[in-house]
C-alpha positions in Angstrom: 18.9 -13.3 -1.3 16.8 -10.7 -3.1 15.0 -8.0 -1.1 12.0 -5.9 -2.2 11.0 -2.6 -0.7 7.3 -2.0 -1.2 6.1 1.6 -0.9 2.3 1.7 -0.6 -0.6 3.6 0.7 -3.3 2.2 2.9 -5.9 4.3 1.0 -4.7 3.4 -2.5 -7.1 1.4 -4.7 -4.1 0.2 -6.7 -2.4 -1.0 -3.5 -5.6 -2.9 -2.9 -5.6 -4.4 -6.4 -2.1 -5.7 -5.9 -3.6 -8.3 -3.6 -1.2 -10.9 -2.4 0.7 -11.2 -5.8 3.8 -9.5 -4.4 4.1 -12.1 -1.6 3.7 -14.9 -4.2 6.5 -13.5 -6.2 8.7 -13.0 -3.1 8.0 -16.6 -2.1 8.9 -17.9 -5.5 12.2 -16.2 -5.4 12.9 -16.5 -1.7 13.0 -12.7 -1.4 12.3 -10.7 1.7 9.9 -7.8 1.7 9.8 -4.5 3.6 6.5 -2.6 3.7 6.8 1.2 3.8 3.5 3.0 4.1 3.5 6.6 3.0 1.1 9.5 2.3 0.4 9.7 -1.4 -1.1 13.1 -1.0 2.3 14.3 0.1 4.2 12.3 -2.4 2.5 13.3 -5.6 3.2 17.1 -5.5 6.8 16.5 -4.5 7.4 14.3 -7.6 5.5 16.1 -10.3 2.1 14.5 -9.8 -1.3 15.8 -8.8 -3.7 14.7 -6.1 -6.8 13.1 -7.5 -9.1 16.2 -6.9 -6.7 18.4 -9.0 -6.4 16.1 -12.0 -8.0 16.9 -15.3 -11.4 15.2 -15.7 -10.0 13.1 -18.6 -7.5 11.6 -16.2 -10.1 11.0 -13.5 -12.4 9.3 -16.0 -9.6 7.0 -17.2 -8.7 6.1 -13.6 -12.2 4.9 -13.0 -12.1 2.7 -16.2 -8.8 1.2 -15.1 -10.1 0.4 -11.6 -13.2 -1.2 -13.1 -11.2 -3.3 -15.6 -8.5 -4.4 -13.1 -11.1 -5.3 -10.5 -12.8 -7.5 -13.0 -9.6 -9.0 -14.3 -8.3 -9.9 -10.8 -11.7 -10.9 -9.4 -11.4 -8.4 -6.5 -14.6 -6.5 -5.7 -14.1 -2.8 -5.7 -16.5 0.1 -5.0 -15.7 2.9 -7.4 -17.0 5.5 -5.0 -16.3 4.1 -1.5 -18.1 5.7 1.5 -14.8 6.6 3.3 -12.5 8.0 0.6 -10.5 10.1 0.9 -9.7 9.4 4.5 -6.6 10.1 6.6 -4.1 7.3 6.0 -1.8 8.1 8.9 -3.5 6.1 11.7 -3.7 2.9 9.7 -0.1 3.5 8.4 1.1 3.9 12.0 -0.6 0.5 12.8 1.3 -1.2 10.0 4.6 0.3 11.2 3.9 -0.7 14.8 2.9 -4.2 13.7 6.1 -4.6 11.6 8.1 -3.6 14.7 6.2 -5.9 17.0 6.1 -9.0 14.8 4.1 -12.1 15.5 1.2 -11.6 13.1 0.4 -11.7 9.4 2.0 -8.5 8.3 1.2 -9.0 4.6 -2.4 -9.7 5.5 -2.5 -6.5 7.5 -1.0 -4.5 4.7 -3.7 -5.7 2.3 -6.5 -5.5 4.8 -6.5 -1.7 5.2 -7.0 -0.8 1.5 -9.5 -3.7 1.2 -11.4 -2.2 4.0 -11.7 1.1 2.1 -12.3 -0.2 -1.4 -14.3 -3.4 -0.8 -15.8 -3.2 2.7 -16.9 0.4 3.2 -15.0 0.8 6.4 -13.3 4.0 7.8 -9.7 3.1 8.4 -9.1 6.3 10.3 -11.4 5.0 13.1 -9.7 3.5 16.1 -12.2 0.6 16.4 -11.7 -0.4 12.8 -7.9 -0.3 13.1 -8.0 -2.4 16.3 -10.3 -4.9 14.6 -8.0 -5.2 11.5 -5.0 -5.6 13.7 -6.7 -8.4 15.7 -7.9 -10.1 12.6 -4.4 -10.4 11.3 -2.9 -11.8 14.5 -1.7 -8.6 16.2 -2.4 -7.1 19.5 -5.1 -4.4 19.0 -3.3 -2.3 21.6 -0.6 -1.6 19.0 -2.9 1.1 17.8 -2.1 3.1 21.0 1.6 2.4 21.5 4.7 3.9 19.9 2.7 6.6 18.0 5.6 9.0 18.0 8.0 6.5 16.7 5.5 5.4 14.0 4.9 9.0 13.0 8.6 9.5 12.6 9.0 6.3 10.5 6.0 7.4 8.4 7.6 10.7 7.6 11.0 9.0 7.0 9.3 6.6 4.5 8.2 9.6 2.4 11.6 11.1 2.4 13.2 7.8 1.5 10.6 7.3 -1.3 11.4 10.6 -2.9 15.1 10.1 -2.6 14.9 6.6 -4.2 12.8 7.7 -7.2 9.3 6.7 -6.0 6.5 8.8 -7.5 3.3 6.7 -7.1 2.0 3.7 -5.2 2.4 0.8 -5.0 6.0 1.1 -6.0 8.5 -1.8 -5.7 12.3 -1.5 -5.6 14.8 -4.4 -5.7 18.4 -3.5 -6.1 18.5 -0.7 -8.6 15.4 -1.8 -10.4 12.1 0.0 -9.8 8.6 -1.0 -10.7 5.6 1.3 -10.4 2.1 0.0 -10.1 0.3 -3.3 -9.3 0.3 -4.0 -13.1 4.1 -4.3 -12.9 4.3 -7.1 -10.4 4.8 -9.6 -13.3 7.7 -7.5 -14.6 9.2 -7.6 -11.1 8.8 -11.4 -11.2 10.5 -11.6 -14.6 13.4 -9.5 -13.3 13.9 -11.7 -10.3 13.8 -14.7 -12.6 16.6 -13.2 -14.7 14.4 -13.1 -17.8 14.0 -9.4 -18.1 
């Protein structure tokens, strides 16, 4: 059975634009998925990239165009200047890690709910009340936001180290076997690979 490691960021607009397409691909190929949230602001400088604020204006302008085009293509509403961005991704990432450990809810739904909250719903995913509400809406105990914080923090840091070691340099980033795919626009390539046609 195939397995896919999904490295993502709860604050990434491109993680938001991935929607549920990864899960559709995984279902089609009976593949399992592991979600590994990480801090992109720590990832970029370690792998030759730059955080958004330090990028050349040309790159920032192109990013806005790409977000607008992909939002339209996928039919996913997206605010180009959300009220709560940038925001600390750690608390929401800890919630994802705790939920994965606890089980019992819709983990994929939770993974997608946090970036959607930032980019489509104007919500602050660093706020405890928002995290609790999103946990509950996806079938998890809201109290997970308060439990196992040290273990979640350790996993969050370990996810970053694993990502760097395995060649990750952006989000979302998908790895299956030795094949790597960067970006929500490469999900179709991942699908073709798992089908044996690429």
